Each structure stands twice: as C-alpha cells, then as structure tokens.
C-alpha positions in Angstrom: 96.1 103.8 72.3 93.2 103.5 74.6 95.6 103.7 77.5 96.3 107.3 76.6 92.8 108.1 77.7 92.9 106.5 81.1 92.1 108.8 83.9 95.1 109.7 86.0 94.8 108.4 89.6 94.1 111.2 92.0 96.8 111.7 94.6 95.8 110.5 97.9 95.2 113.3 100.4 96.5 112.7 103.8 94.6 114.8 106.4 96.7 117.4 108.2 97.4 116.5 111.8 97.4 119.6 113.9 99.5 117.7 116.5 102.4 118.1 114.0 102.0 121.9 114.2 101.7 121.6 118.0 100.9 125.2 118.8 98.0 127.5 117.9 99.3 131.1 118.0 96.1 133.1 117.2 92.8 132.7 119.1 90.3 134.6 121.3 89.8 132.4 124.4 89.9 134.7 127.4 86.3 135.3 128.5 84.4 138.5 128.1 87.2 140.8 126.8 86.7 140.8 123.1 84.5 139.1 120.4 85.7 135.6 121.4 84.7 133.5 124.3 81.7 135.0 126.1 82.3 133.4 129.5 84.6 131.0 131.3 82.6 127.9 130.4 82.9 128.8 126.7 86.7 129.4 127.1 87.1 125.9 128.5 85.0 124.3 125.8 87.1 126.0 123.1 90.3 124.9 124.8 89.1 121.3 125.0 88.1 121.5 121.3 91.5 122.8 120.3 93.2 120.1 122.4 91.0 117.4 120.8 92.1 118.6 117.4 95.8 118.0 118.4 97.1 121.2 119.7 99.4 120.9 122.7 99.9 124.6 123.4 97.9 127.7 122.9 99.0 131.3 122.8 95.7 133.2 122.9 95.6 136.7 121.4 92.8 139.0 122.5 92.1 142.1 120.5 93.5 145.4 121.6 91.4 147.9 119.6 90.9 151.3 121.1 87.3 152.0 120.1 86.0 148.5 120.6 88.2 146.3 122.9 90.3 148.6 125.0 92.3 145.9 126.6 95.6 146.2 128.4 98.4 143.9 129.5 96.7 143.9 133.0 93.3 142.9 131.7 94.7 140.2 129.5 96.9 138.7 132.2 94.1 138.8 134.7 91.8 136.9 132.3 94.6 134.4 131.5 95.0 133.8 135.3 91.3 132.9 135.6 91.5 130.5 132.6 94.7 128.8 133.9 93.1 128.3 137.3 90.1 126.6 135.7 92.3 124.5 133.4 94.2 123.3 136.5 90.9 122.6 138.4 89.6 120.5 135.5 93.0 118.7 135.0 93.2 119.7 131.3 96.6 118.8 130.0 97.4 121.8 127.8 99.7 124.8 128.1 98.2 128.2 127.5 99.8 131.6 127.4 98.5 135.0 126.2 99.8 137.7 123.9 97.6 140.1 122.0 96.4 141.0 118.5 97.1 144.7 118.1 94.9 146.8 115.7 97.0 149.3 113.8 95.4 152.7 114.2 96.5 156.1 115.4 96.5 155.2 119.1 98.6 152.1 118.5 101.0 154.1 116.4 101.4 156.6 119.2 102.1 153.8 121.6 104.8 152.5 119.3 106.4 156.0 119.0 106.1 156.4 122.8 108.0 153.2 123.5 105.2 151.4 125.2 105.8 147.7 125.9 103.6 145.2 124.1 102.5 141.6 124.8 104.5 139.3 122.5 104.7 135.7 121.4 107.9 133.6 121.8 111.1 135.5 121.0 109.5 139.0 120.8 107.1 138.4 118.0 104.2 140.9 117.9 100.9 140.1 116.2 99.3 143.0 114.4 96.1 143.4 112.3 94.7 146.0 109.9 91.2 147.1 109.1 89.5 144.9 106.5 88.3 148.0 104.7 91.2 150.3 104.2 94.9 150.3 104.9 96.1 152.1 108.0 97.8 155.4 107.5 101.6 155.1 107.3 101.5 151.4 108.3 105.0 150.7 106.8 106.5 153.3 109.0 104.8 151.8 112.0 106.2 148.4 111.1 109.6 149.9 110.7 109.5 151.5 114.1 108.4 148.2 115.7 111.4 146.5 114.0 113.7 149.2 115.2 112.6 148.5 118.8 113.4 144.8 118.3 110.0 143.4 117.6 109.4 140.7 115.0 106.2 141.7 113.2 103.6 139.1 112.3 100.7 140.3 110.1 97.5 138.4 111.2 95.4 136.7 108.6 97.3 138.3 105.7 95.0 136.7 103.2 92.0 138.7 104.4 92.9 142.3 103.3 91.3 142.8 99.9 93.2 146.1 99.3 96.6 144.5 99.6 98.0 143.5 96.2 100.3 140.6 95.5 103.2 143.0 95.3 102.2 144.5 98.6 102.3 141.1 100.2 105.7 140.4 98.6 106.9 143.8 99.9 106.0 142.7 103.4 108.2 139.6 103.0 111.1 141.7 101.7 110.7 144.0 104.7 111.0 141.1 107.1 107.4 140.9 108.1 106.0 137.4 108.8 102.6 136.5 107.4 100.0 134.4 109.4 97.3 132.4 107.7 93.9 131.4 109.3 93.0 127.7 109.1 89.5 128.5 108.1 90.6 130.4 105.0 91.4 127.0 103.4 87.7 126.2 103.0 86.5 129.6 102.0 84.9 130.3 105.4 85.4 134.1 104.9 85.0 134.1 101.1 86.2 132.4 98.0 88.4 135.3 97.2 90.1 134.9 100.6 90.6 131.2 99.9 92.2 131.9 96.6 94.5 134.5 98.2 95.4 131.9 100.8 96.3 129.4 98.2 98.4 131.9 96.3 100.3 132.8 99.5 101.0 129.1 100.3 102.0 128.4 96.7 104.6 131.2 96.9 106.0 130.1 100.2 105.0 133.3 102.0 103.3 131.9 105.1 105.3 131.6 108.3 102.6 131.0 110.9 99.3 129.1 110.9 96.6 130.0 113.4 93.0 129.1 114.1 91.8 132.6 115.0 89.3 130.7 117.0 86.3 132.7 118.3 83.5 130.2 118.8 82.6 126.6 118.9 80.9 126.6 115.5 84.4 127.3 114.0 86.0 124.4 115.8 83.5 122.1 114.2 84.9 123.0 110.7 88.5 122.1 111.4 88.1 118.5 110.3 87.0 119.8 106.9 90.1 122.1 106.8 92.4 119.1 107.6 91.6 117.5 104.2 92.2 120.7 102.2 95.3 120.1 100.0 96.6 123.6 100.5 97.1 123.0 104.3 99.0 119.8 103.5 101.2 121.7 101.2 101.8 124.4 103.9 102.6 121.8 106.6 105.1 120.1 104.3 106.7 123.3 103.0 109.2 123.6 105.9 108.2 127.3 106.1 106.0 127.2 109.2 107.6 128.6 112.4 104.9 127.8 114.9 107.3 125.5 116.7 109.6 128.5 117.5 106.9 129.7 119.8 106.7 126.5 121.9 
C-alpha cells in the first residue's frame, strides 16, 4: 500500500535547441531605425548572440509605425546592406534578410487599400502588429484586404494583446491568420498573464511561428532560461511550427 504514495518521477525536460528551429523571423537588429539595435556594433553583438544560441538564419523585422518609426523599404534595405557588409567583414557565418513589422493603423490601412507593396518574409508572409492597448479599427477588414492581395498574414506576438479573447484568437485561425509567439513569453518576461496566454495558445496548437523579437543584449541573456521551459519543448515537438518555410 505504501507504494501508492510514492511520488511520481518528474519527466525529464530536454532543453529546446534553437538550431532545430534554424530561423529567427522576428527581431530588431538594423541599427538606429527603431527601438532595437542602437548602433552597428550592437547589431553585430546581437547577431553573434543569436548565432551562439543556434540560429542559422535571421529575418530581421524593423518597426514601420507612422508616428514613431516612419521607415520605408528603402531605409530598411539600406540598413540591411550596412549590416551585411559588416557581417562579411567580420566573417560571421550567418544569413540575414530583412522584412518589416507593420503596425496596423489608419496609415497602414490606407496603404493596403492603395495597393502599396510591402516587405515580406518567405513566400509572401507579412508580419503585422496591433496596439497593446486597444484593437485597431476595422482590423479584420484590413486582414481580409491583405489576403485578397495574396499576402499570408502573421500576427506578431499574438499572446500579448490583453483585449483579444480566446474566441478572437480562434477566429484568427479560422480566417487563415498565422500566429507568432515570442520566445520570452515562455518565462513571463512581459507578464504572468502573457505567459499563461502563451501556454494556452501552444496547448491548443495555434502557434505557427516562433520568434525572439530581440531588441537588446539583456534579452539574449534570458534565452537559456527559455530553453528549459516545457511549453517551448511542446511547441517545438508539435509539428506546427513553420519557421523552416522561411529558410
């Protein structure tokens, strides 16, 4: 009878290997154009850190946000060129490309309606983000218009919008929207509520892309802690991640 009360052995947790993911599809590494890398030296330090964590390719995604980071295809490509030249100069063995993280506001919606071309990841995926405070006006129509134009819509850090209900997130999936999760959400970096939402999304097989959303070196120092979080192991073994489609 005493055997009934024996503690169950805890399952061994195998740290996530970012090399298995291969590609980081959300970061802010181009110097001096948003709230990410402040200069070229920092860009290179961040790239080295991501490589040391196992990533073989990076698609960096500067903010395009009218009132704060009024970037364009030209400013992003120019910054990418500078970074690539420095990577070559320092013989860093990693591939880097650039897309953008588009903030959904009135200006962006007008660009969508006007047929403006956007920077994309892989096979015409576009990364969009919302305000963390309130939902954008008419955002479902904006997503629909993007899809009509052939874009595959990825919602950045889907776990971080407190006003989106579980049914809202399920509705995105039903509408063909891909959801991206931030690595740091697994350890409650943003808040415990965000961590719980991240866990729920993973448990319900709703995450298609994993990204670091790397902005600074302090964040890169936390990735080893993330690697031993069970939820990331579950996500990596779910067969749902599509990062490799962007390679």
